[in-house]
N, C-alpha and C positions, 0 to 999 in steps of 0.2 A: 826401247824404240827412241828414235830421234825426235827432236822437236819439229813442230810443224811450221812451214812458212804460210803466214796468213794475210799480211800485208801486201798490197799492190805494188808498193814502192820497191819492196825487196825482190818481187818476181820480175819486175822491170830491170832492176840491177843486174839481177843473175843473167837475164837475157841478153842485155847489152855487153856486160864485162865478161861473161862466162865462156869457158871453152866448151865446144860443142862436139857431141858423139852421137852420131846417128846409125841406126840399123833398121830394118824393115819393121820390126816390132816395136821400137822404143827411139825417143831422143832423150839424151841427156846433157844438161848444163851443169858445170861445176865452177864455183868460184872459191878460193882459199879464204878462210875467215881468221882473224887474229886469234880468237880463243872462243871457248864455248861448245865445242863438240860439232856434231853435225846437226844442220837444219834442213828439214825436207820439205818440197813441196812437189804436188802432183797436179797436173793439169790435163784436160781433155776437151778439144773444142767441139763445136756443133757438127764439123765434117764427119765425125766418128759416127754419129747417128743419135737416137733419141736418148732422153734420160736414162733410161735402164741400160742401154749400151754403154754410155759414158760412165755410168757408175760401176758397171761390171769391170770396165778397163781399169778405173781407179783400184778398184779391189784386188785385180789381178797384179798391178803395180805394187801394191801395199804388200801382198804375200810374197811377191818375189823379193822385194826388199828385206822383208824379215828373213828370208832365207840366205840373203847375202850379208846380212849384218855381222855374222860372227867372223866374215872375212876382211872387215874393215881395219884399218890401222888404228889402233887404240889411241894414239896421240894426235890423230888427224882432226882438224876442225874445218868444215867446208859448208856452203850453201850448196844445195843439189836440187835441181828441178827435173823431173821426169816429166815428159809430154808424151801421151799416148797417141798411137797411130792407129789407122783403121784395122790393122790386123792384131792389135793388142787385145781386144775385147774376145774374139773367139780363141785366144790361143791360151795354153795352159801356164800356169805360173811358173812351171819349171824351164820352159822354153824363154819366157821373159827374164827368168833370173839368170840364164846363161848369157844372154845379151847384156844384162845390166852388169853383171860381174865383170865382163869384158871392158865394159865402158868405164867402170869404176878403177880398173886396173889400169887402164890407159891414162885416166886423170891423175893417178898416183894416190887414190884415196884408199884402195884396197891392195892387200899383200899380193904380190906377183907369185 
């Protein structure tokens, strides 16, 4: 599993400098990193719903990333932030994984 992004300044850096990919289920921000592998952040805002719904959205995104992890380039290093949308929580992780894999391929982080 990738390292987690926990510091607010890293999230802000990824939002400002990152390349953005959006779909109805998920928004993905990617910034290349000099070294150190993948560092992953997941956010879900209050618009999504109450705490239970936001936590479910984050769990679905984590499960989808675990499914997509084997498709990542082994030599790639990047900051990746996934932002949950209102459709993320009720969706299945396989549906989110399809959208996520497409975003990662478009960003050049996953194998085409």
